[in-house]
C-alpha positions in Angstrom: 21.5 7.2 41.2 22.6 3.5 41.9 19.2 2.2 40.7 19.4 4.3 37.5 22.9 2.9 36.7 21.6 -0.7 37.3 18.6 -0.1 35.0 20.9 1.4 32.3 23.3 -1.5 32.7 20.5 -4.0 32.4 19.2 -2.4 29.2 22.7 -2.3 27.7 23.2 -5.9 28.7 19.9 -6.9 27.1 20.9 -5.1 23.9 24.2 -6.9 23.8 22.4 -10.3 24.3 20.4 -9.7 21.1 22.2 -11.8 18.4 24.0 -9.5 16.0 22.8 -11.6 13.1 19.2 -11.2 14.0 19.5 -7.4 14.5 21.4 -7.1 11.2 18.7 -8.9 9.2 16.0 -7.0 11.0 17.5 -3.8 9.9 17.7 -5.1 6.3 14.1 -6.1 6.4 13.1 -2.7 7.7 15.1 -1.0 5.0 13.3 -3.0 2.3 9.9 -2.3 3.8 10.6 1.4 3.9 11.8 1.4 0.3 8.7 -0.5 -0.8 6.4 2.0 1.0 8.2 5.0 -0.4 8.1 3.6 -4.0 4.4 2.8 -3.7 3.7 6.3 -2.5 5.2 7.7 -5.7 2.6 6.2 -7.9 0.9 8.6 -10.3 -2.5 8.0 -11.7 -3.5 9.2 -15.1 -7.1 9.9 -16.1 -7.8 10.4 -19.8 -10.9 12.2 -21.0 -12.0 12.3 -24.7 -14.5 15.1 -24.3 -17.2 12.9 -22.6 -17.3 14.7 -19.3 -20.9 14.3 -17.9 -20.9 17.9 -16.7 -20.3 19.3 -20.1 -21.8 16.7 -22.5 -25.3 17.9 -21.8 -24.5 21.6 -21.6 -26.2 23.0 -24.7 -26.1 26.5 -26.0 -28.9 28.6 -24.5 -29.3 26.4 -21.4 -27.9 29.1 -19.1 -30.2 31.9 -20.5 -27.3 33.5 -22.5 -29.2 33.8 -25.8 -31.2 36.9 -26.4 -34.3 37.6 -28.3 -32.7 39.6 -31.1 -32.3 38.2 -34.6 -30.1 39.2 -37.4 -30.8 39.4 -41.2 -29.3 37.1 -43.7 -25.7 37.5 -44.7 -26.7 39.0 -48.1 -28.9 41.6 -46.4 -26.2 42.6 -43.9 -23.7 42.8 -46.8 -26.0 45.2 -48.6 -26.5 47.3 -45.4 -22.7 47.5 -44.9 -22.2 48.5 -48.5 -24.6 51.4 -48.1 -23.4 52.7 -44.7 -19.9 52.5 -43.1 -21.4 51.8 -39.7 -24.3 49.5 -39.4 -26.0 48.9 -36.0 -28.4 46.0 -35.9 -31.4 46.1 -33.5 -30.3 45.3 -30.0 -26.6 46.2 -30.4 -25.0 47.4 -27.2 -21.4 48.3 -28.2 -20.4 52.0 -28.1 -17.2 53.9 -28.9 -15.6 57.3 -29.0 -16.6 58.3 -32.6 -14.1 61.1 -32.8 -11.1 59.0 -31.9 -12.2 56.1 -34.2 -12.8 58.5 -37.2 -9.3 60.0 -36.6 -7.8 56.5 -36.6 -9.7 55.5 -39.8 -8.7 58.7 -41.7 -9.4 58.4 -45.4 -9.5 54.6 -45.4 -12.7 52.7 -46.2 -13.2 50.8 -43.0 -16.7 49.6 -42.4 -18.1 48.4 -39.1 -21.0 46.0 -38.4 -22.4 45.9 -34.9 -24.6 43.0 -33.8 -26.4 42.4 -30.5 -25.2 39.9 -27.9 -26.8 36.6 -27.3 -26.7 35.3 -30.9 -26.7 31.5 -31.4 -24.0 29.8 -33.4 -25.8 30.0 -36.7 -26.5 33.7 -36.3 -22.8 34.4 -35.4 -21.7 32.6 -38.5 -24.0 34.8 -40.6 -22.4 37.9 -39.1 -18.9 36.7 -39.5 -19.6 35.9 -43.2 -20.2 39.6 -44.0 -16.9 40.1 -45.9 -17.2 43.8 -46.7 -17.2 44.6 -42.9 -13.6 45.2 -41.8 -14.7 45.2 -38.2 -17.5 43.0 -36.8 -18.8 43.4 -33.3 -21.1 40.8 -31.6 -22.1 42.1 -28.2 -18.8 43.6 -27.3 -16.6 41.0 -28.9 -14.6 42.9 -31.5 -12.9 41.1 -34.4 -11.6 41.8 -37.9 -9.8 39.5 -40.3 -7.8 37.1 -38.3 -7.7 39.3 -35.2 -9.8 39.5 -32.1 -9.2 42.5 -29.8 -10.1 42.4 -26.1 -9.0 44.2 -22.9 -6.5 42.6 -20.6 -6.8 44.7 -17.4 -9.4 45.8 -14.9 -10.0 49.3 -16.3 -10.5 47.9 -19.8 -12.9 45.2 -18.6 -14.8 47.7 -16.5 -15.4 50.1 -19.4 -16.5 47.2 -21.6 -18.9 45.4 -19.3 -20.3 48.5 -17.5 -21.0 50.7 -20.5 -20.3 48.6 -23.6 -17.2 50.7 -24.5 -15.2 49.1 -27.3 -13.1 52.1 -28.4 -9.8 50.5 -27.4 -10.6 47.3 -29.2 -11.5 49.1 -32.5 -8.4 51.2 -32.4 -6.3 48.1 -31.7 -7.8 46.3 -34.7 -7.3 49.2 -37.0 -3.6 49.5 -36.0 -3.1 45.7 -36.3 -4.7 45.5 -39.8 -2.5 48.4 -41.1 0.8 47.6 -39.3 0.6 50.8 -37.2 1.8 51.3 -33.6 -0.7 50.1 -31.0 -2.6 52.8 -29.3 -1.8 53.5 -25.6 -4.3 52.2 -23.0 -6.6 54.9 -21.6 -9.2 54.8 -18.9 -11.9 57.1 -20.1 -14.5 55.9 -17.7 -15.7 58.9 -15.6 -17.2 58.8 -12.1 -19.3 61.1 -10.0 -20.5 61.2 -6.4 -24.1 60.0 -6.1 -26.5 62.7 -4.9 -28.4 62.4 -1.6 -31.6 61.7 -3.5 -29.9 58.8 -5.4 -28.3 57.4 -2.3 -31.3 57.5 0.1 -33.5 54.8 -1.6 -30.4 52.6 -2.1 -29.5 52.8 1.6 -33.1 52.2 2.7 -33.4 49.1 0.5 -30.0 47.7 1.7 -30.9 48.2 5.4 -34.3 46.6 4.9 -33.4 43.6 2.6 -29.7 43.7 2.0 -30.1 44.3 -1.7 -31.1 47.1 -4.1 -32.1 46.3 -7.7 -32.5 49.3 -9.9 -35.1 49.6 -12.7 -33.7 48.0 -15.9 -31.5 45.5 -14.1 -32.1 41.8 -15.0 -31.5 40.3 -11.5 -34.6 38.5 -10.3 -33.1 36.9 -7.2 -29.8 36.5 -5.5 -27.7 33.3 -6.1 -28.2 32.3 -2.4 -25.8 29.3 -2.4 -22.9 31.4 -3.8 -23.8 34.4 -1.7 -23.7 32.2 1.5 -20.1 31.1 1.0 -18.4 34.2 -0.5 -18.1 36.3 2.6 -17.9 35.7 6.3 -20.9 38.0 6.9 -23.9 38.6 4.6 -23.1 41.2 2.0 -25.1 44.1 0.6 -25.9 44.0 -3.1 -26.5 47.0 -5.4 -27.5 45.8 -8.9 -27.7 48.4 -11.7 -28.3 48.0 -15.5 -25.6 48.7 -18.0 -24.8 52.4 -17.8 -25.1 54.8 -20.8 -21.9 55.3 -22.6 -20.2 58.7 -22.2 -21.9 59.8 -19.0 -20.2 59.7 -15.6 -21.2 56.7 -13.4 -22.4 57.1 -9.9 -19.7 55.8 -7.5 -22.0 53.9 -5.2 -19.2 51.7 -3.8 -17.1 54.3 -2.1 -20.1 56.3 -0.9 -21.8 53.3 0.7 -18.5 52.1 2.1 -18.1 55.4 4.0 -21.6 54.8 5.5 -20.9 51.2 6.6 -17.1 50.5 6.4 -17.4 47.0 8.0 -20.1 45.8 5.6 -19.2 43.7 2.6 -20.6 45.4 -0.5 -21.0 44.1 -4.1 -21.9 46.5 -6.9 -23.0 45.5 -10.4 -23.0 47.8 -13.4 -24.5 45.7 -16.1 -22.0 42.8 -16.5 -19.3 44.5 -14.4 -19.1 43.3 -10.7 -16.9 45.0 -8.1 -16.4 44.6 -4.3 -16.0 47.2 -1.6 -15.6 46.7 2.1 -13.4 44.7 4.5 -10.4 43.1 2.8 -11.0 44.8 -0.6 -7.4 45.8 -0.9 -6.3 42.2 -0.5 -8.5 40.1 -2.7 -10.9 42.3 -4.8 -8.4 42.8 -7.6 -7.3 39.2 -7.6 -10.9 38.0 -7.8 -11.9 40.5 -10.5 -8.9 39.9 -12.6 -9.1 36.1 -12.5 -12.9 36.1 -13.1 -12.9 38.4 -16.2 -9.8 36.9 -17.6 -11.5 33.5 -17.6 -15.1 34.4 -18.4 -14.7 37.7 -20.3 -14.8 36.0 -23.8 -18.3 34.5 -23.0 -19.7 37.6 -21.3 -18.8 39.8 -24.2 -20.7 37.8 -26.9 -23.6 36.4 -24.9 -26.5 38.1 -23.0 -26.2 36.4 -19.6 -28.7 37.5 -16.9 -27.1 39.4 -14.1 -28.0 36.6 -11.7 -25.8 34.2 -13.6 -22.9 36.7 -13.8 -23.2 37.5 -10.1 -23.3 33.8 -9.1 -20.2 33.0 -11.1 -18.4 36.0 -9.6 -19.3 35.0 -6.0 -18.1 31.5 -6.7 -14.7 32.9 -7.8 -14.6 35.0 -4.6 -15.2 31.9 -2.6 -12.4 30.1 -4.4 -9.9 32.9 -3.9 -10.8 33.4 -0.2 -10.5 29.6 0.5 -7.0 29.5 -0.9 -5.8 30.6 2.5 -4.2 33.8 1.1 -6.7 36.0 2.8 -9.0 35.8 5.9 -10.8 32.5 5.2 -9.4 29.3 6.6 -8.3 26.4 4.4 -10.9 23.6 4.0 -10.5 20.8 6.5 -7.9 18.2 5.4 -7.9 14.9 7.3 -4.6 13.9 8.9 -2.6 11.6 6.7 0.3 9.8 8.5 1.9 8.7 5.2 1.9 12.3 3.9 3.6 13.5 7.2 6.1 10.6 7.4 6.9 10.4 3.7 9.8 13.0 3.8 11.5 11.0 6.6 11.3 7.6 4.8 14.5 8.1 2.8 16.4 9.0 6.0 15.0 5.9 7.8 16.0 3.8 4.8 19.5 5.2 4.9 19.8 4.6 8.7 18.7 1.0 8.3 21.1 0.3 5.5 23.9 2.0 7.5 23.1 -0.2 10.5 23.1 -3.3 8.4 26.4 -2.4 6.8 28.0 -1.6 10.2 26.8 -4.9 11.7 28.0 -6.8 8.7 31.5 -5.3 8.9 31.6 -6.1 12.6 30.5 -9.7 11.9 33.1 -10.1 9.2 35.9 -8.6 11.3 34.9 -10.7 14.3 34.9 -13.8 12.0 38.3 -12.9 10.6 39.8 -12.3 14.0 38.4 -15.1 16.1 36.5 -17.4 13.7 38.4 -18.4 10.7 36.5 -19.9 7.7 35.3 -23.4 8.4 35.4 -22.9 12.1 39.3 -23.2 12.4 39.5 -20.3 14.9 36.6 -21.3 17.1 38.5 -23.5 19.5 40.9 -20.7 20.2 38.1 -18.3 20.9 36.3 -20.9 23.1 39.5 -21.4 25.1 40.1 -17.7 25.5 36.5 -17.0 26.7 36.7 -20.0 29.1 39.9 -18.6 30.6 38.2 -15.2 30.9 35.2 -16.8 32.7 37.5 -18.4 35.2 39.3 -15.1 36.0 36.0 -13.2 36.2 34.6 -15.8 38.6 37.1 -14.6 41.2 36.0 -11.0 40.9 32.2 -11.0 40.5 29.6 -10.7 43.2 25.9 -11.3 43.5 25.1 -8.8 40.8 27.3 -10.4 38.2 26.8 -14.0 39.1 23.6 -14.5 36.9 25.4 -13.2 33.8 28.5 -15.3 34.6 26.4 -18.5 35.0 24.7 -17.8 31.6 28.1 -17.3 30.0 29.5 -20.5 31.4 26.4 -22.3 30.1 26.9 -20.9 26.6 30.5 -21.9 26.7 29.7 -25.4 27.8 27.1 -25.7 25.0 29.7 -24.4 22.5 32.2 -27.0 23.6 29.7 -29.8 23.2 28.7 -28.4 19.7 32.4 -28.4 18.6 32.8 -32.0 19.9 29.7 -33.1 18.1 30.8 -31.5 14.8 27.8 -29.1 14.6 28.0 -26.3 12.0 30.4 -23.4 12.8 27.6 -20.9 12.5 25.8 -22.5 15.4 29.0 -22.4 17.5 29.6 -18.8 16.6 26.2 -17.8 17.8 26.7 -19.5 21.2 30.1 -17.8 21.6 28.6 -14.5 20.7 26.0 -14.9 23.4 28.7 -15.9 25.9 30.8 -12.8 24.8 27.8 -10.5 25.6 27.3 -12.0 29.0 31.0 -11.8 29.9 31.1 -8.2 28.7 28.3 -7.4 31.1 30.2 -9.0 34.0 33.3 -7.0 33.2 31.3 -3.8 33.2 29.7 -4.7 36.6 33.1 -5.3 38.2 34.5 -2.2 36.6 37.4 -4.0 34.9 37.8 -2.7 31.3 40.8 -5.0 30.7 38.5 -8.0 31.2 36.1 -7.0 28.5 36.1 -10.0 26.0 37.5 -8.1 22.9 40.3 -6.5 25.0 41.1 -9.7 26.9 41.2 -11.8 23.7 43.4 -9.3 21.8 45.9 -9.3 24.6 45.8 -13.2 24.9 46.3 -13.7 21.2 49.1 -11.1 21.0 
């Protein structure tokens, strides 16, 4: 314990021997440095783009295989066709609707519908939209009329549209909007059925052999391997079916296959509709599907993208959602950044440095006012008081305090010589401050609080 007290006393004595002015200005410099670092870290960079992004500048229509082979007549020919028939379906059209509900909504009004195939280029779309006697124009499944465009905004609506080409809800919404009528209530008319054993057997055999099943009529030629490799933690099974006939129940392959292999990730495609079944489906499948079709639905409904492109984009969205850290995938590695970690503490470090500088400045000013009057007029009195204290302490100290006492006497002698030589008061104050620290250490070693310099000098001056 004695050695510990000696070490602590030595550290305290060393701290007191550091000139207060030096410590004060060091704290001020540290505060300025911290402030500069903090302000530089707040810089914000601004990048301005005027539409010359290299990733989009060369992306021309048709480069992703989204244009089909169908063609449309001239605007004049389509106008004649619409004038002769209230519903005109051009070759290749895929949109379907509940004719009974649509006829009931139209009533006795003359509302004519023009249905064009998906995958038209810009010039062909302009020809379709120029048919003025068509109150409702459908390109692919994009349904518009006048100034309105109607589209689903939830998963049941997107599923019916992209799996079977159902645009019933969109047509009813347009009719109501054009005639200031109440909007129709949302309905999920898509029906499902359990796949039969004969239907399920070839699908299971293909999945167990190759991990994929592509039904006749589907447009998938190969899996998007890169996207498939990052979407799930383990390789998934893929069942790819063509767009399903409107009005007939769909085979619910997802739940049936999930019962057979509950731990196996499973992706099912019905035309342009993609859904996920398997581990974690309750957590992220709805998030991934909603964000995907909310962003890409407008393109999918008017173009004829191959299923490979649609599946690749969907798997890319699954990867993004899972790598957000919300679900079972870890966050991407982020290198340790000391500044990012320390940045919240910099204002507190700055405040501590400023507080230390202010405290030391107040102490210096108070010490100067008490024992060192302006111009050095109080320095001789302080020198005399410290000299008297050194004499009294010399009678009490032992081998432990002798070194500090000798250093204090040396500083006092140097201060007297500096006063006699007329040196600047600042220099004399520094010497007296050093002597004060040494004498304070001696008083602490001899355990005499009354002989600490500040206490002794206050009593002497009083």
